[in-house]
C-alpha positions as CSV (number, residue, x, y, z in Angstrom):
1,X,89.1,240.5,-2.7
2,X,85.7,241.3,-4.5
3,X,84.5,237.7,-3.3
4,X,85.4,238.6,0.3
5,X,83.4,241.9,0.3
6,X,80.5,240.2,-1.4
7,X,80.5,237.5,1.3
8,X,80.6,240.1,4.1
9,X,77.6,242.1,2.4
10,X,75.5,238.9,1.9
11,X,76.3,237.7,5.5
12,X,75.5,241.0,6.8
13,X,71.9,241.1,5.1
14,X,70.9,237.6,5.9
15,X,71.1,237.4,9.7
16,X,70.7,233.7,9.7
17,X,71.4,232.0,13.1
18,X,73.7,229.0,12.9
19,X,73.5,226.0,15.4
20,X,74.7,225.1,17.6
21,X,74.3,228.5,19.2
22,X,76.0,229.3,22.6
23,X,74.2,231.7,25.0
24,X,74.5,232.9,28.7
25,X,72.1,233.8,31.3
26,X,72.7,235.8,34.7
27,X,69.8,236.3,37.2
28,X,68.5,236.6,40.8
29,X,66.4,234.0,42.4
30,X,64.1,234.3,45.3
31,X,62.6,231.2,47.0
32,X,59.2,232.0,48.1
33,X,58.5,229.3,50.5
34,X,59.6,225.6,51.1
35,X,57.0,222.9,52.0
36,X,58.0,219.6,53.6
37,X,56.3,217.0,55.9
38,X,58.4,218.4,58.8
39,X,56.8,221.8,58.3
40,X,56.8,225.0,56.0
41,X,59.0,228.0,56.0
42,X,58.6,231.3,54.3
43,X,61.4,233.2,52.9
44,X,61.9,236.8,54.5
45,X,60.0,235.7,57.6
46,X,62.8,234.3,59.9
47,X,65.6,234.5,57.2
48,X,66.3,235.6,53.7
49,X,67.9,233.3,51.0
50,X,68.9,234.5,47.6
51,X,70.4,232.6,44.7
52,X,72.4,234.0,41.8
53,X,71.9,231.8,38.8
54,X,74.6,231.7,36.0
55,X,74.4,229.4,33.0
56,X,75.8,228.7,29.7
57,X,73.3,227.5,27.2
58,X,73.9,225.4,24.0
59,X,71.2,225.4,21.7
60,X,71.3,222.3,19.2
61,X,68.3,223.7,17.3
62,X,65.9,226.3,17.6
63,X,63.8,224.1,19.7
64,X,66.1,222.1,21.9
65,X,69.3,222.9,23.8
66,X,71.5,221.8,26.8
67,X,72.2,224.2,29.8
68,X,74.7,223.9,32.5
69,X,73.9,226.3,35.7
70,X,75.5,227.2,38.8
71,X,73.8,228.8,41.5
72,X,75.5,230.0,44.8
73,X,73.0,230.7,47.6
74,X,73.2,233.4,50.3
75,X,71.4,233.0,53.5
76,X,70.9,236.0,55.9
77,X,69.8,235.1,59.3
78,X,70.3,236.3,62.8
79,X,72.4,239.5,61.9
80,X,74.9,237.4,59.9
81,X,75.2,236.1,56.2
82,X,76.9,233.4,54.5
83,X,77.1,231.3,51.4
84,X,75.1,228.1,52.5
85,X,74.7,226.2,49.5
86,X,76.1,225.8,45.7
87,X,73.7,224.1,43.4
88,X,75.1,222.4,40.1
89,X,72.0,222.4,37.9
90,X,72.5,220.7,34.5
91,X,69.4,220.5,32.2
92,X,67.5,220.3,29.0
93,X,66.0,223.3,27.4
94,X,62.8,223.1,25.2
95,X,61.5,226.4,23.5
96,X,57.7,226.4,23.5
97,X,57.3,229.5,21.1
98,X,56.4,233.2,21.6
99,X,59.2,233.6,24.2
100,X,58.3,230.7,26.4
101,X,60.8,228.1,27.4
102,X,60.5,224.8,29.6
103,X,63.8,223.7,31.3
104,X,64.0,220.3,33.0
105,X,67.0,220.4,35.4
106,X,68.7,217.9,37.4
107,X,69.8,219.3,40.8
108,X,72.9,218.4,42.9
109,X,73.7,220.6,46.0
110,X,76.6,220.9,47.9
111,X,74.7,220.5,51.1
112,X,74.1,217.0,50.2
113,X,70.6,217.3,48.6
114,X,69.6,216.3,45.1
115,X,66.4,216.3,43.0
116,X,65.0,218.1,40.0
117,X,63.7,221.4,38.9
118,X,61.0,222.0,36.3
119,X,61.3,225.7,35.2
120,X,59.0,227.6,33.1
121,X,60.3,231.1,31.7
122,X,59.1,233.9,29.5
123,X,61.0,236.5,27.8
124,X,59.4,239.8,28.7
125,X,61.6,242.3,27.0
126,X,63.9,241.7,23.6
127,X,66.8,244.1,23.4
128,X,69.5,244.2,20.6
129,X,72.0,242.5,22.9
130,X,70.0,240.9,25.8
131,X,66.6,239.5,26.5
132,X,65.0,240.2,29.9
133,X,63.1,237.3,31.5
134,X,61.0,236.0,34.3
135,X,60.8,232.2,35.5
136,X,59.2,230.2,38.0
137,X,61.4,227.3,39.1
138,X,59.8,224.6,41.2
139,X,62.7,222.6,42.8
140,X,61.9,219.4,44.5
141,X,64.6,217.9,46.7
142,X,65.5,214.9,48.4
143,X,68.2,213.3,50.5
144,X,70.6,214.1,53.4
145,X,68.3,212.7,56.0
146,X,65.8,215.4,55.5
147,X,62.3,215.3,54.5
148,X,61.5,215.8,50.8
149,X,60.9,219.4,49.9
150,X,59.2,221.5,47.4
151,X,60.1,225.3,47.0
152,X,58.4,227.5,44.5
153,X,60.6,230.4,43.7
154,X,60.7,233.5,41.3
155,X,63.8,234.3,38.9
156,X,64.5,237.6,37.0
157,X,67.5,237.8,34.6
158,X,68.9,238.5,31.4
159,X,69.9,235.9,28.6
160,X,72.9,237.2,26.3
């Protein structure tokens, strides 16, 4: 019994993180504009599109991890709204220090498009149970008989 109590007291005082470590995130994603050879479009001009990223992150070490993200997108246009795309977004996490993270993600969309998304994020506030962050996803997409596209975006969310 004494061993168990000593073990609990010792573990409570050390606060060490063990790896692999599983975390999650939930966010809101706002595409800013889409640039293609066929023409450029700006979100909020003729339509509004918003995404809701959700991810499970598995940190192998304090510096490197794997993430699986799913993002449903809703598009509002002409007085109606619908879920118009679902993005499967696996990637590699790299902690850069001082709250910065780089994530390199592959992209597979239900719209038939595919590509990659480099993401730079920064934790802007740390709390006891969650961290608040801002990110700049830079998606590049190809395929489905459409011109290649680049769509800089802003993402705001929490990790837990």
